[in-house]
N, C-alpha and C positions, 0 to 999 in steps of 0.2 A: 825806755821803750813805751810806746803808746798802745793802749788796748781800746778797741772800738766797741761801745755799748749803745744800744737803743735806750734812750731815757723815756721817750714818750711817743706813742702813736695815737691816732684818734679813734681806736677801737674801744669797745666797752670793756672795762676791767672787771675783775671778779667781785668788786664791791657794788657794781651796778651803775656806774657813771662813766663819763669819758671827758677828755680834756682836748680843747682845740689848740693845736700846737702853735699856731700863729698868735694866739692870745697869751702865750707864756712870756712874761717879762723877765729877761735874763740879765738886764743891765746891772743890777746890784750884785747879782751872783758873780758876774765876770770880774768884779773888783776884788772878790775873795773866793775863788773857785775851789772850795774844799770838797774833798771826797771822804765820806765817813764809812763805817762798816755797820750795817743794820740800823742806821739812823740813831745810834746810841751816842748821846751827848749829855743828857741831863739825868737827874735823879740817881746819880751814883758818884762815887769819888773819882775825880779825873786822874788818869794815869799817864797822860801824855801820848797815849796810843790812839786817841779818838780820831785824829786826822791821819788817814793812811795814804793820801795822795791828792792830786789836783786834776782838774778837767778843763779841756778846751772844747767849747760847744760849737756845733754847726746845726743848721736846719736843712733837711733834705726832703722836700715835698711836705708831707704831713708828719714827718718824723723829726724829733729832737735827738741829736746824736751827741754822745760824750766821748771824747778821745782822752782816756784816763792814763795818767802817769803815776806810778806808785812811788812812795818814799822808800827807796831801797836801803836807806841807812837805818830805818826803823825795823826792828825784828818782827814786830807784829804785822806791819804793812808788807814786809817781805814774805811772810808766811801766807798772807791773803793773795799776794801777787803770784806765788807759786801755785796756789789752787786755781787761779784764773788761767795762768799759763798752761797748767796741766789739764785744762778744760773740766775741772771739777766744779767751778763756779762760773756761770755764764750770765748772770742777771744783775741788773742794777735798778735802782728806784729813786724817785725824787720826792722831796718834801717841798710843798708850796703853799702859800696863803691864797685862799680864794678871794678874788676881787669882784667878779661878776659871774652869775649863772643864769641860764635861760631854760624855760620849759617849752620853748617853741617846738611844736611837733615836727617841723621841717628838720630839726637838728637831732631828733630822736632816732636811734638805731634799735634793731631787734635785741631784746634782752635787757634794754636799759631801764633801770628803776628810778634813778635820780636825775636831777637836772643836768644839762650839759654845762660844763665849766668853760665859759668863753674867755675869761681873763683871770690870770693868776700870777703871783710873784714867786719865782723860784728862790728857795732858801738854801737848800743843800741837795747833794746827790750822794747816795750810798750804794756800796756793793752789798748785795743781799743774797741769801741762800735760795729763797723761793720768792718769785715776784708775784704781783697781784693779778696778772692776767697772762694770756698766751705770749705777749710781748715782754713779759717781765717788767711791766710798768705799773706802778701804783702811786696814788697820792696819799701820803700818810702824815700824821702828826707825830710829835715827839713821843706821845703815849700810845701810838699805834691805833688811835680811834678814827672812825670814819669822819671826814670833814662835815661841817654843818651846811649841807645843801638839802633842798627839799625833795621829797618824793614826787614823782610825776603824778598829776591828778590828785594831789593831796587835798583833802577836804579841810577848808578853814572852819573856824568856829562859826563864822557867819553863815557859811553854806549849811552846816549841820543844823543851825538854828532855823533856817528856812525850811529844811527838810522836815523838822519836827512840826513846824507851823502847818505845813501842807498836810502832813499825816493826820494831825488833829482835826483839820478842816474836813478831811475825808472820813472822819469817824474812826480813825485808826489810833493805836497807841503812839505816844511820843517817841518811843524807841523802835518804831517800825523800820525795817530795812528798806533800801532803795527798791528792791524787787517788789516788796509788798505795796509800797506807795505807787509804783509804776503800774502794778496790776489793778489797783483801785482806780487810778486815773484812766486806764484803758477801759475798765468796766463802765465808768461814768461816761466816757466818750461814746462807747457803744450804745448805752442807754439813751443818750441825747440824740444820737443819729437815728435810732429807732423811733423815738418820739417825733423827731422832725419828719420822718417818712410818713408816719401815721397822720400827723397833722396836715401834711400836704395832701394826702389822699382824701381826708374829710373836707378840706378846703376845696379841692377840685370837684368833689361831689356836690357841695353846697353851691358853687358857682354854676355848675351844670343845671341844677334845679332852678336857680334864679333865672338862668337863660331861658329855660322852658316856660317859666311863669311869665317872663317879659314878652316872649313871642306870643303867648296866648292873649295877653292884654292888648298888645299892638294889633293882632289880628281882629280882635273884637272892635277896636277903635276904627280900623280901616273899614270894616263891614258897616259900621254905623255912620261912616262918612266923616269921622272926626280927623282922620289922618289920610292924606293922599297915598295911594298904593306905592308910588315911586319913592316915598319917604319912609317906607316901612323899615328898611335896614338901618337908616340913620337913627330912627327912634329906638330900635332895639339896642343899638350901640350905646345910646345915652344911658341905658340902665346899668351898664358896666361900671360907670364912675359913681353913680348914686342911686342904687336900686330902690331903697326905701322911699326916698322923696319922689322919684319918678312913678313908683307904683301907686303911691297915695294920690298924686295929681291925676294920673290917667284913669285910675279906678273911679275917682269922683266924677270926671267928665263922662265916662261910660255910663255911670249910674244916672246922671242927670239926663243924658241922651235917651236912655232906655225908658226912664220915667216920662220924658216928653213924648216918645213914640207911643207909649201905652195910653197916655192922655189923649193924644191925637186919634188913636184907634177907637177909644170910647166915644169921642165926639163924632167920629165918622159914623159909628153905629146909630147914634142918636139922629144924625142928619138923614140917614137912610130911612129910619122909622118915620121921621117927619115927612119925608118925600113920599113914602108909601101911603101915608094917611091922606096926602093931598092928591095924589094921582091915582091911587088905588092899584098901583102896580108894585109888585114885589121885586126884590133884588134877585138876580140870578145867584144860585148857591151851588156849591160843589162839595163833594165829600172827599175830594182828594187833597192831600197836603201840598201838592205841587201847584199852589196858587200864590199870587203876589200877596194877597191878604194874609195867608198863613205864614209865608216866609218872612214878611216884614215884621210880624209880631213874635214869631217863635224861632226863626232860624235866619237871622240877618246875615250870618257868615255865608250861608249857602246862596242867599239872594245876591250878595256881593260877588260871589264866584260866578254865578250865572251871568251877571251883568258884564263881567270882564271876559269870560271864556265862551259864553253862548249868547251873543248879543241879539240874535233873532228870537231866541226863546224868551229872553228878557223883554223884548219889545211886545211879544205876544201876551206875556203875563200882564204887562202894563195896560195893554189894550183891553184885555179881559176885565181887569180891575176897573177900568174906566167905564166898561159896559155894565158894571154892577156885580161881577162875579165875586162872591165872598165864600170863605170856608166856613162850613157848618159841621161841627163834630156830631157824629151819630150817637 
């Protein structure tokens, strides 16, 4: 009589790992399909009762099924068969050698602690009193120890060494936990982001001040006739790529032009005095600052504005200047 047992499913067993049924190699086992009781075969004196039956294997979906026939001529095997037949024992288990295991997250199920066994070689099947998981399936060795498969996310010595190095670099002790190291990294990251924000704010302020200074210099140059009005924006833009060089060059030109205007102003006064001595006629003077003479010497920016925005007034100022109107401070 055959009794049907589930040998393996792909669920996580009580030891924290699982076995892919398709990866179980049964070819060698089928040449000698022995069934033992409680995996007992070594480390004791053999009695001849070790083998209690044989199994015929089938695979149904993700399950490995054993159809077990007990050795009815053996007293011990008959005793176990009676317990199975009477529904006192319902479980069986297998012993297999691990060939390949994987830590691929796609193969991991909830509650799994160890790698997934993707390939193994079936050695024997045993009737057991208590199985390793809800399906009564477990992978066990002759000594009942857990097979040598790695814990998931197990840290290697290399990884631990790297963690120590990082901890020391952050000013922490070499035995700092991952949490401590992570907190230190996050703190450093936050500090760096704060510094970047502050640096950007100061940089923006500095650029704004440079732009203001550039505009002032260009305005003065336009007023002095050094730069055409329609090229003002272009000249201001040039300051963005090389502020220091542009500032030095334009400041030098402005200084030279102002010095030239001042010299011309002095020469003009001398010429007026000479003319006065020759003709006996004095120049017309004014006590208002709204004269070409005053504006040319003291407020060239305003003179430039009048020229562009109030052409009639500018013409009158020029005419008055030609008639000898000069500014005389009180």
